[in-house]
N, C-alpha and C positions, 0 to 999 in steps of 0.2 A: 504494500499501499504506500504510495507516494503522498506527498504533501498536497498535491491538487485533487486526491482523493478525499479530504477531510472537509466536507462541505461546511462553510461559513466561519472556518478557523484560518488565521493567519500565522505564516511561520515566524518565529521568534525574531529572526534577523531582519526580516521585511518591517515588522512592526517596531523594531528599535529604529531602522533606519527612517521610516516615517516620523517617529517621535523626534528624532534627532534633526530632521529635516525642519520639522515645523517652530521648534523652540529656537529662538536666536537669543545670543546673548544680549544682557541687560546693559544699559549705556550711561545710568546714572554714577555718579562718581563723588566720593567724599573724602575729606583729609583725616587721617587719625595719626594720635600719637604713637610712635613706635611701642609703648607698653600695652596698646589696645590692638595690635596688629597681627595677633596670632589668630591663624585661622582665616584670616581674610585674603581676598584675592587681590592682587596688584593689577592697578588700572596703567600703568605707565612704567616703564624700567627705571632703576635704580643704578644711577652711574657713581663710580668713585671720582671725587674732587681733588684727591691727593694719593699718595701712595700709602700702601699699608704692607709692612711697617712704613713709619714716615722717615724713619732715621736708621743708619747702622746701628745695631744693638748687639749685646752679648746674650748668648745663648746659654751661659753657663756662668756660675761664681767662679772667679780666678782673678788672672792679671793679664790686661792687655799690654802689648808688646811691639817694638818694630822688629821684625825678622833680622835686619841687618845688624842688630845690637847683641843678637846670642850666637858668640864666639868664644868657643876654647872653654865651655863650662862657666863663663862669666857670670858673676852675681850682679844683679842688676839693683840700684837703690831704690826704694820706694819713694815715688814724688807726690802721689795724692791719690783720692780715691775717686771713684764714679758710681753713685745709685741710682736706682731707677727713679725718676723725678728729680734728682739731685747731680746734673752732670758735672762732669769734671770740667771747670774754665781753664781756658789757656793753652798754650802749647808743652807737649811733653818735650822733657829735654833730653838730648841724643843719651843713650846709655842708662835711661831709666825705665821703669814698667808703673803702670797704674794699676792698685786695686781694683776691681769692677765685679758688680754683682750681676744676675741675670735681668735682662730688660735696661740696664743702662746704656747710655749712647757710647759708643767708641770713640774715645777721643781722637783727634784729628791727627793723622800721621800712623797711627797704629793700624797694622795688617793682621794681625791674630790674637786670639784670646788661647790663652793655656789655663786649662780648668785646675783649679786648686789642689786635686788629688795628685796632679803631676809635677808639685813643686815640693821645694824645702825653703822654709823660713829661718833665716838667720839673722844674726845682731846686723850685719853688714848690708843685708837686703836679701832679695830673692833668687834662689837657685832652680833652674829650669832642668826638669830631668828629662825632659824630651824637646826634641826640635820639631815644633807643628808645622804644616803646611800654610802657605798662604789662604788667607780667608777661615781659618780653622774657628769654629765656635763663633762665628759672627753672622747675623742674619740681615741680609742686606736690605736696604730701604726698596719696597715695591717689591719684594721677593713673593708675597702673598697676591696683591692687587696693584697694580699699574694705574696711573691717573686717567681718567677716560674709561676705564674699563667698565662693562657693564657686568655688575654683581648680581642683580635678581632682574629677570625678564617680566615683561607683563604678563599677565593673565597666569600668575602662579599663586597657589596657595600657599601662604607663609607657615612653615614649621619653625619648631622652637630654635634650630641653628641658625634657621636663615635672618632672626631678629639678630642674632651675634654678629651674623655678616653685616648686616644694614647698619649696626650699630659701630662697629668697626670702621666704617666710611663717615662716620659722623653724621649720620643722617635721623633726624629726630621725628621728624614726622613723613607719612608715607600717604599717595593716593590710593585710594581703595575703592573697588564697587561697592555701591550699596548693599547691605545685607538682604539677601532675599527674605521675602515674607511669606510664610505657608500657613494656610488655614487647615485646621485638621479637625475631624470630627468621625465619630462612628455612627452606625444605624441600628436600629434594631429594638423592638419591645422587649425581646428577651434581654438584652444585655443590662449588667449591673456593674456598678464599680467595687472594686475590692474593698472590704470593710462591710458592705452592706449585707442584708440578709437575703437569700437566694428563695425564691418561691419554686414549686416545682416546675421545671423546664427552662429555669433561667440559668445564665451562666456568667462568668466574670468577664468584663473589656481586658482582654490580653493584648488585642491588636494595637490601641493607641498607645499604651506604655512602649511598646518596641518599637512602633514608628516614629513616636517622639522622641524616643533615643538614639534612631538613626539619623534623624534630622538635627539633632544636636551635633552629632558629629560631623555633620555636613556645614555646622556653622550659619544656620538660619535663623530669624528670628520666627517663632512660631504663634500663631493666634489658634488657642485649644477651645472650641465651641462643645467639649465634652460628647456625650451621648445623644442623638436624635431618634426619638421615638419613630415608628413606623407610621406616621402622619404624614400626608402629601403637602400640606402646607407649612407644617414644621420644618419639612427637609428643605422645599422651596425657599423659606425663609435663611436657613441656615448658608445655602448657596448664596443668596444675594448679600447676607452679610459678609462672609468671607471674600465673595468677589470684589467688593468694593476696596478693601484695605490690602488684598493680597495679591502676590504674582502667581501662586499656584493653591490650587484645593486639594487635597488629599482627603479621600474618603475610605471607609473600610465598610464592607456590606453593602446591599442594595444593587448589585449590578449582575445579580443572576436573573432568573426567569420566574421568580414567586409573584403571587399576586401583591405583596406588600413591598416589593422591590422598586422603588420609586426614583432611583438615584439615576440611573439611565434615562429614564422618561422624562425628568427634570431637565437633565442636561441637554436633551433635545430641544427642549422647550426653550431655555433660555440661551442657549449656545449653538454648538456644532459638535457631534461625535465624529473623531478622526477614524478609530477604528474599536472595536470591541469583539473580544473572544480571540485567543492566541492558542496555537497550537502546541500548547506546552502543558506540562504537569509537575506539581501543582500550579493554578493560577488561571486556568482557562478562561474566567469571566472578568479579565484585567479590561479596563476602558481607558481610553485617553482621547480628549478632547478639549474645546475651546469655549471659555465662557467670555462675557463681553470684556474683562479687565483682566483675565486670570487664564492659565492653564489649569485643565482638569485631570486628575489621575484618582481613578476609582478602582480601589482593591478590592479582591474577594473578601468575602467573610470569615472563612475558615483562617485561622492564625498563621498556619507555615505556608499557605497560598499568598496572605497578604504580606509577609515579610519577604518572601522569596521574589513576587512580583516588583515590590518597592525596590529591592537591593539590586535587582537584574534591570529593572526598566526606570523607575521612579527617580533613584538616585542619580541615574545617567541624565534623565531630563533636568534635574536641579544644578547639576554639574554644568551642563551645555549653557543653562541661562546664567549662572554664575561666572561663565567666562573660561573657565579651566578645560573644558570639554569633556567627552567620555574617557572613564576610566576602564577597560577590558580587563576582567579579571586574568591573574595568573593560570596558565594551565600547565598540566602534567599528564603524561600518561603512566597507568598502573596496571596492576595486576588484580581483578577482583578475588578476594579470600573466599566468597560464598557464591551461589546461585542468587541473580537478580532477575525478579519477575519484571518484565516490560512488554506492552502489547504496541504495534507499531500504529503510527498515526498523531503521535504528539512526542515533542522533546520532552525527556522525561529528566527533571533535575531531583534525583535522589540524594539524600545526605548520607554523608560519609565522613570517617576518620581516615586519614591517609597517615602511614608511617614508613620509615626507609628499614628495610630487613637485609639478612644477607642474600636474600631472593631478588632484591631490588625495591621498587616501590610498590606497595600492597596499599588495598583500600578496603575497607569494612563498612557495612550499613552502620549508621549509627543509630541510637535510642531505641524503643520498643516496637518500631514499625516505621511505614513510610507513608500511612495516610495524613492528608493534610490538615488533621486536627490534631496530630501528634507533636506537640512541641519539643519534646524530649530528643526527637531526631536532629533538630537545630541545635538545640542547647549542647549536645554531646558532638557536634559536628566541626569539622575544622574545611570542609570542601562540599562541593557538590558532585555526585557523579553523574556527568553530563550524559547521557544517553541519547543516540541521534534519533530523529525523528521517525526515520522507518526500520530502526531496529526493533528486535524482538528479545526474546529471554536471553539472559546471559549467563553462561555456564561460570563456575569456578575456575580461575585459572586465564580466563580470556583477559585482552587489554580493553581497558577503557579511559574516556578522557575525564580528568579532573579539572574542575574551575577553583580554585584557590579560594578560600575567603581572604578578604582585603581588610584593611583597617576598620573600615565600618562594621564588620560582622566579627572580627577578633577580639 
């Protein structure tokens, strides 16, 4: 059975391409202090105005010398001291040395630093137990960064070490894109919040906590509208409220074909459905569309389906809008340690735990099952076992492709 034989279902790759083609990066820019820039996306490149290091400095605690002065085990009198922040002032007299500490500017005329472990302190001065090569233990000006060099490109999500790099070139403020704002709500009369009493047939809302956590890792602002009952007008009002303030509206539940599933119906009324139903498992009833002011991402109601589809599709749409572009998951080939059940027709993202053994890379299904309601399969996983759309059952020992979890799911 090929993908074209699955009536009404769009292959994942086509759905992702359509989603990324539709969403264009935002353009609103703001300036923030370096201390508030972690996780933000740069709107302009950052260039160094001066070299880093800004001067030749010592890589060791020791003694700065002129190599020409080291002759026949000559003892060099100590003329002065150079400390970090307190450089030696003046010229070094011929036949003398300077006590120097790590990070201190190398005095003019000195062409090597001998670490203190390779010296002997005498009353008459310093005896050097080795003859260094020119430039030994000297960090040259511009060795790390040259003037005018681009240190951070535009459209980069800033990591902790990026902030150190930016600080090293003296930049105190950064131009970044405005934070994406995402409206989030769940739907369903049966959905209750943790801590509330459950009636027969109720369940706790596990979708919003996991999607909210994933959104936090994407560094967005969240408008959390809670849980909306299966009431057409209540769902419609939630859509309108979120659409006014947000760039994306993310919902879970209500995109199937049940009598009380109003999400898709109201989306068609207020905006436009780009596509609905993908040839993937879990997560077939994923929906993507456009509201008057925002993009809509409709996640299935089952918790594993909601998490997987947001990870594979929703997060990529938000990254596209943020300006960083999509980030495909790293992939590996592994051997299945057990038989895997699979019917042709949909691409199946089973959850697994991969390890490296003496037999190579192996993967075992995680959790107590692979149903779209079994959250333990995700909690215990570190990868998806991505089984191709046309593939059937997998025997133990067969090779499979793994899509490794990234920092969103790790």
